[in-house]
N, C-alpha and C positions, 0 to 999 in steps of 0.2 A: 479656376486656379491652375489646373494643369496646362491650360492654354498659355498662361503667363510664362510658365517654365519652358513650354515649347518654343515660344518666341525668343526667350532669352538664349536658348540653345541654338536657334537659327542665327542670332546675332553673334554668338560665340564662334560659330563656324564661318560666318562671313568674315569676321576679323582674322580668324586663324588661316583661312584659305586665301586671303588676299595675297600674301607672300607667295604661296604655292603657284598661283595663277601668273603673277608677274615675275616669277623666278627666272624663266628663260630670258627676260629682258634685263633683269639685274645681273644675272650671271655673265651676260655679254658686256654690259655697261661697266661693271666693276671688275671684270676679269676674274671671276670666282671659280675655282675648281670644284669638282664634285665633293672632294674631301673637305674643302672650306665651307661649302654649302651644308654638308653634313654637320659641321661644327656649329653653324648657325642654328640648325634644327635642334642640335643637342643642347644648346644654351636654353632654348625654350623648354626642352624636356627636363633639364636639370632643375630649373626653377619650378616647373610643374610638379616634379617629384617631391621636392622639399616642401613646397607650399601646400601640397595635398595633405601632408602629415600635420600641418597646422590649421588649414582652412576648415576642416571638419570640426575640430575642437573649438575654433573661434565661432563658427556658426552655431554650434550647440550652446555656447555661452551667451552670445549676443541675441540669439533667436533668428528665425528664418527671415523675417521681414527686414530687419536692419542689416543682418549679415549679407544677404543676397544683394541688397542695394549697394553696400560698400564694394562688394566683389565686382559688380557691373561697372561702377564708376572707375575703379582702378584699371580694369582691362580696356575700357573705352579710351581712356587717356593714353595708355601704352600703345594701343593700335594706331592712334593718330600720330604719335611720336615717330613712327616708322618713316614718315615723310621727310624726316631730317637725316636719314641714313646717307652715309658717304662711302661706304665700303662694307666688307664682311664684318669687321670688328664692331662698328656702330650698329649694324643690323643685328648682330648677335646680342648686343646690350638691350636693344628694344625688344627683341624676342624674349629675352630673359624676363623683362618687366611684364610682358604680356603673359608669360607662363605663370607668374605669381598670381595674377588676377584671375586668369581663366580656370585655374585649379579649383576655384570655389563653386563652379557651376553645377557639377554633378553631386557633390555632397549636399548642396542646397536643394537640388531637384529631388534627391532621395528623401530629404526631410519633408518636402511638400507632399510627396506621395504617401509617406508614412503618416502624416497628419490628416490626410483627407480620404484615404482609400483603405478598405478592408483587405485581408489577405488574398482572397480570390480575385481581386481586381488590380492588385499592385503591379503584376508583370505587364498587363496591358496598359495601365496608366503610365508605367515607366517607359514602355515602348512608344507610347504616343509622344511624351515629352522628348524622348531621345531621338525620335524621328526628325526633330529640329536640326540635328547634326547633318542628316542627309539633305534636308531641304536647304540648309545654309550652303552646303557644298554644291547643290544643284544650281542655286542662284548665283553663287560666286563667280564661276567662269564667265558666263555671258555678261554679268553686271560689271565685273572688274575689267574685263577686256574692253567693254564699251566705254567705260570711263577712261581707261588708259589710252585707247586709240584717239580719244577726243581731247583729253585734258592732261594726260601724262600719268605716270605711276604714282607720283606724290599725291595728286588729287584723289586717286583711288583709295589710298590709305586714310586720307582725311575724311572723305565723305562716308566711307563704310564705318569708320570708327565713331563718327558722330551719331549713328543710328541708336547706339546704346543709351544715349541721354533721353531719347524719346521714351524708350521702354522704362527707364528709371523713374520717370515722373509717374507713369501709369501704375507701375508696381507699388511704389511707396504709398500711394493713396488708396489702393484697392486691396492688397493682400492682408489677410488676417488668419489667425489660427482658429479652427472650429472650437466653439465653447466646450463641446463634449470631451476634447482631448487636451485642453489647456493644462490640466493638472498633471498630465503625463509628460509635458514638454518643458518642465522647469529646467533652468540651466544645469547642465551636467557638471559634476565635480570630479569625475573619474579621469585619471590621466591617460593619455594615448598609449603610454608604455604598458600600463596595466591591461588595457584592451588588447594590445598587440600580442601579449603573452598567452592570450586565449587561443586554443588550437584552431578554432574556426577562422579567426581573423588572420593569423599568419599564413595558414595554408590557402585561404581564399586570396590573399595578397599574392602569394606565389603563383597561383593559377593565372592571375591577371598579367604577370610578367610575360607569359607566353601567348596571350591572346591579343592584347591591345596593340603591340608593335606592328602587327599586320595592318591594322587600320591606319596607324600613323604613316606607314609606308605609302599607302594609297593616297592619303590626303596631302602628303608633302612631296612625293616623288612622281605621282602619276602623270602630271602635266609635263615634267621634264623627260619622263620615259617616252611619252608620245612625241616629243620634239626630237630627242636623241636617237631613238630606235625606229619609230614609225614615221619620222620626218614630217611632223605636223608644224604648221606655221602658228603664230600666236592667235591669228583669227580662227584657224581650224580647232585649236585647243578650246577657244571660247564656244565653238559650235558643238563639239562632241564630248569634251571632258566631263560634262555634267551627267551624262547618261548612266554610268555606274552608280552614281550617288542617288539618282532617281530610283533605280532598282533597289538600292540599299534601303531606301525609305520604307519599302514594303516589309523588309525584314523586321523592323521594329514592331509592327503590328502582328506579323506572323509569329514572331517569337512569343509574345504575350498570349496570343490566341492558342498556340500549340500547348503551352504550359497549362493554360486554363482548361483546355480540352482534356488533357491528361488527368487533371484533377476531377473533372466531371465523370471520367470513366472509372473513377474509384482508385486511381493510383495515389500513393502517398505523396505528400508535399516534396519529400526528398527525391523521389524518383521522377516526379513531374518536372522539377527544376533541373536536375542533373541530366535527365534524359533529353529534355528539349535542347539544352546546351550542346550535348553530343551530336544530335541530329544536325544542327546548324554548323557545328565545327566540321562535320564531314563535307558540307557544301563548300567550305573554304578551301578545300584541296583543289578546286577548279583553277586556282591560281597557277598551278603547275603546268597544265597544258596551255594556259593563256600566253605564256612567254615563248612557247615552242611553235605555235601555229603560225603560218605565213599570213593568213587572212586577218586583216585589221579589224573588220566588223566582228569576226568570231573571237578574236582576242579580247575586244572590249566587252563582248557578251559574257565571256568566261570570267573576266575581272568583275563584272556586274554580279554574277552569281556568288563569287567569293565574298564580295562586300555585303551582299544580302545575308550571307551566312554569318558574318561578323555582327551585324546589327541585330539579327535574331538571337545570337548568343548573349549579346550585351543587354538586350531588353529583359531577358530572364535573370541575368546576374544582378541587374540593378535592383530587383525586388528582394533578393536574398537577405541582405542585412536586416530589413524590417521584418522578415519572416522569423528571425531568430532573436533580435535584440529589442530592448525598449526604445520608444520613439525619441527619447531625449539623448540617445547616443548614436543613432544611425548615421548622422552626419560625420561623426568621428570615425566610425567603422568604414564608411565608404571612402573617406579621406585617406585612411591608412591603406586600404586596398588600392586606391589610385596611386599611391606611392609606388607600388609594384608596377602599375601601368606605366608611370613616368620613367621609372628606372629601366624597365625593359625597352621602352621607346627610345631612351637616350643611348643605351648601349647598342641596340640594333640599328639605330640611325647612323652611328659612327661606323659600324661594320658595313652598312649598306654603301656609304660613300667610298670606303676602302675597296670593297669588292667590285663596285661599278667602275671605279677608276682603273683597277688592275686586271679585272676579268670582264664581266658583263652583267647584265640584269638577270641572266638565266638562274644562277645559283640563289640569287636573292628571292625571286618568285618561288622557287622550289622550297626554300626555307620557310617563307611565310605561308606556304600551303600546308606544311607539316606541323608547324608550331601550335595551331589551335587544337590539334589532337592531343598534344602534350597537356594543354590546359584542361581538356575534358578528362584525361586520365588522372590528373591531380585531384579534380573534383570528386571522382569516384573513389580513388585510393586513399586520399589523405584528408579531405575536408570533412569535418564532423557532420553527422546527419542534420539536414535542414528541417527543423521542426520547431513550432512555438514552444517556448518554455525552456529551450536548451540552455539559455544563458542565465536562468534563475540560479542564484547562489554563486555564480562566477563573478558577479559584479560587486559583491559585498566586501 
């Protein structure tokens, strides 16, 4: 079951990364400035932000099997529509549609983990399915460049988008909820607003505002950074841009393993979750020297460490809603938290375009190296203790 979510996440990132890989081509062909490209990215993030607030609730009402199927169908169609783009505006429209669909992947994945795994295994299971994001980002550069060089960028969007339909057939006929937990996953009738007023939810959402934009920067801007600053060709991007994502894949497993190890050492669930996030947030500060060093291999290595830090943080945070809340609302909880992710991604994407056009990439890398520490600070200072039973009485 976790393998199904893993492959869905791979496809999610293949569809998402296709634009990032062909961005140097489209920027030249359509004469798009960095600020205009930032607005295209922000269109995705705006839709992603709004849809996350709805997708979790929809998934909790429809159930994991049907809800995830609808999510995949939507974003696969949106991904293929990119082939019709004629400039920044149309590209922004198709990114907006993609953001609506892709928002459902993580609330759905969190629900699968909540339905199938006990507390001590959730962080690792979450890390395994979330590693699909790194694998998708690894595969995207060489695959998309290969298709683009042979058949053009339009065919890249069409072929990559079509992969989701294969997964959809397999998912719909295989996935089921375990008999033992079916009574716990009856459709939720709790409104998202009532959930958001719970301290854990809104503070956890705030923490995501300062963590996830760093990852969005790497997936949307790294290829363009290599071209503009390190003078890579499109072929060189296909050859080297996957490396940080390969390293990042390890963070998904290391994050879950670190949290599980802390639990085995007798630490509380609260300390194990927040402590693991803090350790990996510290690794993300390697983004700061990455933009300052002259050596290209060293710069890529430091970016790789920063990205490993992110996936380690995220693997642990993916497990947190199910640690605290009943299984029939975890999709809604993660959807609300992902609104913080999308909001932060949208705002900082616009700032990135502005700063890059008027200054350079240096302040951008420094900012994304520091922000994860703000996330960790919020977890310790504001987020309620992570422990089973915390939400009892709050949902009535």
